[in-house]
C-alpha angles and dihedrals in degrees: 000000000000114000146152132209120240106199130192104230093193128239099303113294103104090218091065096074114106121256089245092049093050092049092053091045092054092050097047125113091201128032119192118187143161100251093200092060111024122073116254087213089064094046088053087069088075116105117271094250094051120117109235116207122188112210106182091105096043128097122221099268092048091054093047093047089050092051094046093050093053097041090051088052089059096256124147106236129199123188112200115208125190115250112343119341091226093068120071090321099129087227096137093064092048092049091049093055094043090053088061086064093046091251117139127202130227109204119208113194123232140194109282121225088239091067094040087053093050089051091050092058095037092241132154104208095205114055122184113250090006109061132344098177133078120193117202110200145121135238117258113261130142089332110064125226125218114275093247091052099058109140094244091056093049092045090057087081090065092216129127113298126198115196122201124192093011107110094116094047102064095124089056091046093052093047095049096045091048089050087054090057100262114155119243091240094056106136118250129185122195120195118189118199093355113216094005118120090252094049113153125201122197123184116197143133133264093258092049098040099102094047092046090054091048095049092048094045094235112159104142146013091042135133116210115206117188135179141068092289084074092061104132088217095050091114090063092057128086102248109138133169125233090231094079097029106120091218093056119096121210137156095285102036138034114225122236130216115276093245095050 
């Protein structure tokens, strides 16, 4: 069966690719990658004889034609995607066109920028008794979002929200979260180019978000994390999970009485 591998390259740091992804990369005859988003250091792990194809300037059909030509020539093709292919990777449309040529796709997950960003600020995005839900979304810009997924509607849950592809839409973000009842002092963390050597972290509040982005010159390649899980003083507060509570019984440990 003819197939290619779509591999999550991770958020930027070349060490954050999976072991499986790196193995496939090193074995590939052809490596296609978005040169504006994937580390050249990672691509350099390909074997010396591999054909390296930069795709930042290609449209969808060009990429698919390129893949089909090489697969039909018996080449092993790897397509490196930034972060994880499941998130805003446009993988579905590639897969759909490749199926028309009887080419299947093996997808290898990668580390998403949302989790690299959380790591950069030392945040746990789900805090017991505070928030147990994380919404991954983006603000509506030139590309529309479904009516039921407008940011204000999602924000009504008052959980942690991670916003991809939204660095130029901070006025809209602030307005919609405020309309959903979010307080002006709600903590926000912005991570630009998470895990890259030039990573930048900005901590701010909902009311100050737009100005903080302007002052720091952040207009792209940024993850916006918002909600009280991003409180920089969260570690000083008494939010604790049941999992490690000594009085809590689960399948691997019997709880003890509180005064024991």
